[in-house]
TIVO-2410 file (N, C-alpha, C; in nm, 3 decimals):
# residues 73
REC num residu      c1      c2      c3 atome chaine
REC   1      X   0.085  -0.117   0.000     N      A
REC   1      X   0.000   0.000   0.000    CA      A
REC   1      X   0.090   0.124   0.000     C      A
REC   2      X   0.067   0.211  -0.097     N      A
REC   2      X   0.142   0.336  -0.106    CA      A
REC   2      X   0.054   0.449  -0.056     C      A
REC   3      X   0.107   0.529   0.037     N      A
REC   3      X   0.032   0.641   0.094    CA      A
REC   3      X   0.090   0.771   0.039     C      A
REC   4      X   0.003   0.849  -0.025     N      A
REC   4      X   0.042   0.979  -0.079    CA      A
REC   4      X  -0.035   1.088  -0.007     C      A
REC   5      X   0.028   1.203   0.009     N      A
REC   5      X  -0.037   1.318   0.071    CA      A
REC   5      X  -0.060   1.425  -0.033     C      A
REC   6      X  -0.183   1.477  -0.038     N      A
REC   6      X  -0.209   1.588  -0.128    CA      A
REC   6      X  -0.143   1.714  -0.071     C      A
REC   7      X  -0.132   1.814  -0.153     N      A
REC   7      X  -0.073   1.941  -0.109    CA      A
REC   7      X  -0.155   1.999   0.006     C      A
REC   8      X  -0.286   1.992  -0.006     N      A
REC   8      X  -0.376   2.041   0.098    CA      A
REC   8      X  -0.353   1.967   0.230     C      A
REC   9      X  -0.339   1.835   0.223     N      A
REC   9      X  -0.319   1.754   0.344    CA      A
REC   9      X  -0.187   1.790   0.412     C      A
REC  10      X  -0.083   1.812   0.335     N      A
REC  10      X   0.046   1.851   0.395    CA      A
REC  10      X   0.036   1.986   0.464     C      A
REC  11      X  -0.035   2.077   0.402     N      A
REC  11      X  -0.050   2.211   0.463    CA      A
REC  11      X  -0.134   2.206   0.590     C      A
REC  12      X  -0.242   2.127   0.590     N      A
REC  12      X  -0.325   2.114   0.710    CA      A
REC  12      X  -0.247   2.049   0.824     C      A
REC  13      X  -0.168   1.946   0.789     N      A
REC  13      X  -0.088   1.877   0.891    CA      A
REC  13      X   0.012   1.974   0.954     C      A
REC  14      X   0.075   2.056   0.872     N      A
REC  14      X   0.171   2.153   0.923    CA      A
REC  14      X   0.102   2.259   1.008     C      A
REC  15      X  -0.015   2.305   0.964     N      A
REC  15      X  -0.089   2.407   1.036    CA      A
REC  15      X  -0.130   2.360   1.175     C      A
REC  16      X  -0.179   2.237   1.185     N      A
REC  16      X  -0.228   2.185   1.312    CA      A
REC  16      X  -0.125   2.102   1.388     C      A
REC  17      X  -0.004   2.088   1.336     N      A
REC  17      X   0.102   2.015   1.405    CA      A
REC  17      X   0.079   1.866   1.413     C      A
REC  18      X   0.023   1.810   1.307     N      A
REC  18      X  -0.002   1.665   1.301    CA      A
REC  18      X   0.111   1.600   1.221     C      A
REC  19      X   0.191   1.514   1.283     N      A
REC  19      X   0.299   1.448   1.208    CA      A
REC  19      X   0.243   1.350   1.105     C      A
REC  20      X   0.313   1.337   0.992     N      A
REC  20      X   0.270   1.245   0.887    CA      A
REC  20      X   0.267   1.102   0.938     C      A
REC  21      X   0.354   1.069   1.032     N      A
REC  21      X   0.358   0.933   1.087    CA      A
REC  21      X   0.228   0.899   1.159     C      A
REC  22      X   0.166   0.996   1.225     N      A
REC  22      X   0.039   0.974   1.295    CA      A
REC  22      X  -0.070   0.943   1.193     C      A
REC  23      X  -0.074   1.019   1.084     N      A
REC  23      X  -0.174   0.998   0.980    CA      A
REC  23      X  -0.154   0.863   0.913     C      A
REC  24      X  -0.029   0.829   0.882     N      A
REC  24      X   0.001   0.700   0.820    CA      A
REC  24      X  -0.041   0.586   0.912     C      A
REC  25      X  -0.017   0.600   1.042     N      A
REC  25      X  -0.057   0.497   1.138    CA      A
REC  25      X  -0.209   0.480   1.141     C      A
REC  26      X  -0.283   0.590   1.138     N      A
REC  26      X  -0.429   0.583   1.136    CA      A
REC  26      X  -0.480   0.512   1.011     C      A
REC  27      X  -0.419   0.541   0.898     N      A
REC  27      X  -0.463   0.481   0.771    CA      A
REC  27      X  -0.431   0.332   0.766     C      A
REC  28      X  -0.314   0.293   0.812     N      A
REC  28      X  -0.274   0.153   0.802    CA      A
REC  28      X  -0.345   0.063   0.902     C      A
REC  29      X  -0.393   0.117   1.015     N      A
REC  29      X  -0.458   0.034   1.115    CA      A
REC  29      X  -0.607   0.015   1.089     C      A
REC  30      X  -0.664   0.085   0.993     N      A
REC  30      X  -0.807   0.076   0.963    CA      A
REC  30      X  -0.833  -0.019   0.847     C      A
REC  31      X  -0.948  -0.084   0.851     N      A
REC  31      X  -0.994  -0.166   0.738    CA      A
REC  31      X  -1.073  -0.074   0.646     C      A
REC  32      X  -1.017  -0.040   0.531     N      A
REC  32      X  -1.080   0.055   0.441    CA      A
REC  32      X  -1.114  -0.010   0.309     C      A
REC  33      X  -1.228   0.031   0.252     N      A
REC  33      X  -1.269  -0.018   0.121    CA      A
REC  33      X  -1.223   0.078   0.013     C      A
REC  34      X  -1.266   0.053  -0.109     N      A
REC  34      X  -1.231   0.139  -0.221    CA      A
REC  34      X  -1.312   0.268  -0.215     C      A
REC  35      X  -1.259   0.374  -0.274     N      A
REC  35      X  -1.331   0.502  -0.281    CA      A
REC  35      X  -1.292   0.596  -0.169     C      A
REC  36      X  -1.382   0.688  -0.138     N      A
REC  36      X  -1.358   0.789  -0.036    CA      A
REC  36      X  -1.394   0.734   0.102     C      A
REC  37      X  -1.304   0.751   0.198     N      A
REC  37      X  -1.326   0.704   0.335    CA      A
REC  37      X  -1.286   0.813   0.433     C      A
REC  38      X  -1.358   0.818   0.545     N      A
REC  38      X  -1.327   0.912   0.651    CA      A
REC  38      X  -1.290   0.834   0.777     C      A
REC  39      X  -1.186   0.879   0.845     N      A
REC  39      X  -1.142   0.817   0.969    CA      A
REC  39      X  -1.144   0.924   1.077     C      A
REC  40      X  -1.211   0.897   1.187     N      A
REC  40      X  -1.210   0.986   1.303    CA      A
REC  40      X  -1.163   0.902   1.421     C      A
REC  41      X  -1.052   0.943   1.478     N      A
REC  41      X  -0.991   0.862   1.582    CA      A
REC  41      X  -0.926   0.952   1.687     C      A
REC  42      X  -0.943   0.918   1.814     N      A
REC  42      X  -0.876   0.989   1.922    CA      A
REC  42      X  -0.732   0.942   1.928     C      A
REC  43      X  -0.638   1.037   1.925     N      A
REC  43      X  -0.495   1.006   1.925    CA      A
REC  43      X  -0.434   1.070   2.050     C      A
REC  44      X  -0.351   0.994   2.120     N      A
REC  44      X  -0.286   1.049   2.239    CA      A
REC  44      X  -0.194   1.164   2.199     C      A
REC  45      X  -0.194   1.267   2.281     N      A
REC  45      X  -0.113   1.384   2.252    CA      A
REC  45      X  -0.190   1.497   2.186     C      A
REC  46      X  -0.314   1.471   2.148     N      A
REC  46      X  -0.398   1.573   2.086    CA      A
REC  46      X  -0.524   1.592   2.169     C      A
REC  47      X  -0.566   1.717   2.184     N      A
REC  47      X  -0.685   1.748   2.263    CA      A
REC  47      X  -0.812   1.698   2.196     C      A
REC  48      X  -0.818   1.707   2.064     N      A
REC  48      X  -0.937   1.669   1.989    CA      A
REC  48      X  -0.907   1.546   1.904     C      A
REC  49      X  -1.010   1.472   1.864     N      A
REC  49      X  -0.989   1.360   1.771    CA      A
REC  49      X  -0.937   1.411   1.636     C      A
REC  50      X  -0.863   1.328   1.566     N      A
REC  50      X  -0.809   1.363   1.435    CA      A
REC  50      X  -0.899   1.303   1.328     C      A
REC  51      X  -0.937   1.385   1.231     N      A
REC  51      X  -1.018   1.338   1.118    CA      A
REC  51      X  -0.929   1.333   0.995     C      A
REC  52      X  -0.930   1.219   0.927     N      A
REC  52      X  -0.851   1.199   0.806    CA      A
REC  52      X  -0.945   1.154   0.695     C      A
REC  53      X  -0.939   1.221   0.581     N      A
REC  53      X  -1.018   1.183   0.463    CA      A
REC  53      X  -0.922   1.130   0.359     C      A
REC  54      X  -0.949   1.007   0.313     N      A
REC  54      X  -0.862   0.943   0.214    CA      A
REC  54      X  -0.944   0.896   0.095     C      A
REC  55      X  -0.878   0.886  -0.019     N      A
REC  55      X  -0.936   0.827  -0.139    CA      A
REC  55      X  -0.848   0.708  -0.175     C      A
REC  56      X  -0.911   0.591  -0.188     N      A
REC  56      X  -0.837   0.468  -0.217    CA      A
REC  56      X  -0.867   0.425  -0.359     C      A
REC  57      X  -0.761   0.408  -0.436     N      A
REC  57      X  -0.772   0.364  -0.574    CA      A
REC  57      X  -0.671   0.252  -0.595     C      A
REC  58      X  -0.719   0.130  -0.585     N      A
REC  58      X  -0.631   0.014  -0.598    CA      A
REC  58      X  -0.537   0.004  -0.479     C      A
REC  59      X  -0.407   0.015  -0.504     N      A
REC  59      X  -0.306   0.004  -0.399    CA      A
REC  59      X  -0.257   0.141  -0.353     C      A
REC  60      X  -0.311   0.247  -0.410     N      A
REC  60      X  -0.267   0.383  -0.377    CA      A
REC  60      X  -0.371   0.449  -0.286     C      A
REC  61      X  -0.323   0.497  -0.172     N      A
REC  61      X  -0.408   0.569  -0.077    CA      A
REC  61      X  -0.364   0.714  -0.078     C      A
REC  62      X  -0.455   0.805  -0.115     N      A
REC  62      X  -0.425   0.947  -0.118    CA      A
REC  62      X  -0.496   1.015  -0.002     C      A
REC  63      X  -0.418   1.079   0.085     N      A
REC  63      X  -0.474   1.154   0.197    CA      A
REC  63      X  -0.517   1.289   0.142     C      A
REC  64      X  -0.648   1.317   0.148     N      A
REC  64      X  -0.703   1.440   0.095    CA      A
REC  64      X  -0.689   1.553   0.196     C      A
REC  65      X  -0.726   1.526   0.321     N      A
REC  65      X  -0.715   1.626   0.426    CA      A
REC  65      X  -0.705   1.558   0.561     C      A
REC  66      X  -0.659   1.633   0.661     N      A
REC  66      X  -0.651   1.586   0.799    CA      A
REC  66      X  -0.650   1.706   0.890     C      A
REC  67      X  -0.729   1.697   0.998     N      A
REC  67      X  -0.740   1.811   1.090    CA      A
REC  67      X  -0.801   1.763   1.220     C      A
REC  68      X  -0.784   1.842   1.328     N      A
REC  68      X  -0.850   1.807   1.455    CA      A
REC  68      X  -1.000   1.836   1.445     C      A
REC  69      X  -1.081   1.741   1.487     N      A
REC  69      X  -1.226   1.756   1.481    CA      A
REC  69      X  -1.272   1.816   1.613     C      A
REC  70      X  -1.293   1.947   1.612     N      A
REC  70      X  -1.323   2.019   1.735    CA      A
REC  70      X  -1.464   1.994   1.786     C      A
REC  71      X  -1.550   1.928   1.708     N      A
REC  71      X  -1.684   1.896   1.755    CA      A
REC  71      X  -1.682   1.773   1.844     C      A
REC  72      X  -1.573   1.698   1.843     N      A
REC  72      X  -1.559   1.580   1.928    CA      A
REC  72      X  -1.616   1.456   1.863     C      A
REC  73      X  -1.608   1.346   1.935     N      A
REC  73      X  -1.657   1.219   1.884    CA      A
REC  73      X  -1.802   1.200   1.911     C      A
***
């Protein structure tokens, strides 16, 4: 599985201080189907849950965006 980050996702991660390793860990630990998927998960070290939106096309996973979900779980 190849994980790619869109330009928008890299900028959001930098803005909110989310390391790429955290996002990659969230994506690899989830059972995801083809197409657009959303992951909302509480991560230690962050006040709010992290939301990650990915698009899966075959073996390529593209992270569209990632940010802290301030509305909570």
